[in-house]
Structure formats: structure tokens, C-alpha cells
C-alpha positions as CSV (number, residue, x, y, z in Angstrom):
1,M,35.2,14.8,6.5
2,K,33.5,18.0,5.5
3,T,31.2,18.1,2.5
4,T,28.7,20.4,0.8
5,M,25.3,19.2,-0.3
6,N,22.5,21.0,-2.1
7,L,19.2,20.2,-0.4
8,P,15.7,21.6,-1.0
9,D,14.8,24.4,1.4
10,A,11.8,22.5,2.7
11,L,13.9,19.4,3.5
12,M,16.5,21.4,5.4
13,T,13.8,23.2,7.4
14,E,12.3,19.9,8.4
15,L,15.7,18.5,9.2
16,K,16.6,21.5,11.5
17,K,13.2,21.2,13.2
18,R,13.7,17.5,13.9
19,A,17.2,18.1,15.2
20,S,16.0,20.8,17.5
21,E,13.1,18.6,18.8
22,E,15.5,15.6,19.4
23,H,18.3,17.8,20.9
24,R,20.6,16.5,18.2
25,T,22.8,18.0,15.5
26,V,21.8,18.1,11.9
27,T,25.0,16.2,11.1
28,S,24.0,13.4,13.5
29,I,20.6,12.9,11.8
30,V,22.1,13.0,8.3
31,E,24.8,10.5,9.3
32,E,22.3,8.1,10.9
33,S,20.0,8.3,7.9
34,L,22.8,7.7,5.4
35,R,24.1,4.7,7.5
36,R,20.6,3.2,7.6
37,H,20.1,3.7,3.8
38,L,23.5,2.2,3.0
39,E,22.8,-0.9,5.2
40,T,19.5,-1.7,3.4
41,D,19.3,-4.8,1.3
42,R,20.4,-3.9,-2.2
43,S,19.4,-7.2,-3.9
44,P,17.5,-6.8,-7.2
45,Q,14.1,-7.8,-5.7
46,H,14.3,-4.8,-3.3
47,R,15.1,-2.2,-5.9
48,C,12.3,-0.1,-7.3
49,A,11.9,1.0,-10.8
50,L,13.0,4.5,-11.5
51,P,10.3,6.8,-12.8
52,T,10.4,7.8,-16.5
53,W,10.1,11.4,-17.7
54,N,9.3,12.7,-21.1
55,S,11.8,15.5,-21.6
56,G,9.7,17.2,-24.4
57,G,12.8,17.2,-26.6
58,Y,15.2,18.7,-24.0
59,R,18.8,17.4,-24.1
60,V,21.0,18.1,-21.1
61,D,24.3,16.9,-19.7
62,I,23.3,15.4,-16.4
63,D,26.9,16.0,-15.1
64,D,26.2,19.7,-15.4
65,K,23.9,20.4,-12.4
66,D,23.2,24.0,-13.4
67,A,22.0,22.8,-16.8
68,V,19.8,20.2,-15.2
69,W,18.2,22.9,-12.9
70,D,17.7,25.2,-15.9
71,V,15.8,22.6,-17.8
72,L,13.7,21.7,-14.7
73,D,12.9,25.4,-14.2
74,D,11.8,25.7,-17.8
75,V,9.5,22.6,-17.5
76,R,7.8,23.8,-14.4
């Protein structure tokens, strides 16, 4: 199945570098990584607490990725 993902430029650069070094495709590395992640133990004791963030009064619809990026750009 084809899909589109938005990844940070630095991550994609590192991913392409690793793929080249290992003579693999980017897809094969992403697939392997996702499989490993999904196979990990998801029991409550293995979950980590999510970080909290003071929005400074911003309200944003998290389903609207463009709005989220706009707020993050303003905060930086």
C-alpha cells in the first residue's frame, strides 16, 4: 500500500544515509522499524508518560495539522 508521511528533513536525510550505507531501500528500513515498534510490549508498565506543554493560551484543533504547525511556528 502506498502512503504519504510528513517527516522532518533531518530524519529523512539520516534515513536515506542509512539506507545507502546498508544497501537497502528507505521503504525496507521504515517497514522494519514500524514492525519492531508494533511488536513491542504495550503493557501499562512499559508505557512512558507523555510530556506536558504549556500552550501559553493557544487553542488549536489537533486534527488540523496546518493549524498545529502554525502554533508551533509561533511558539518557536
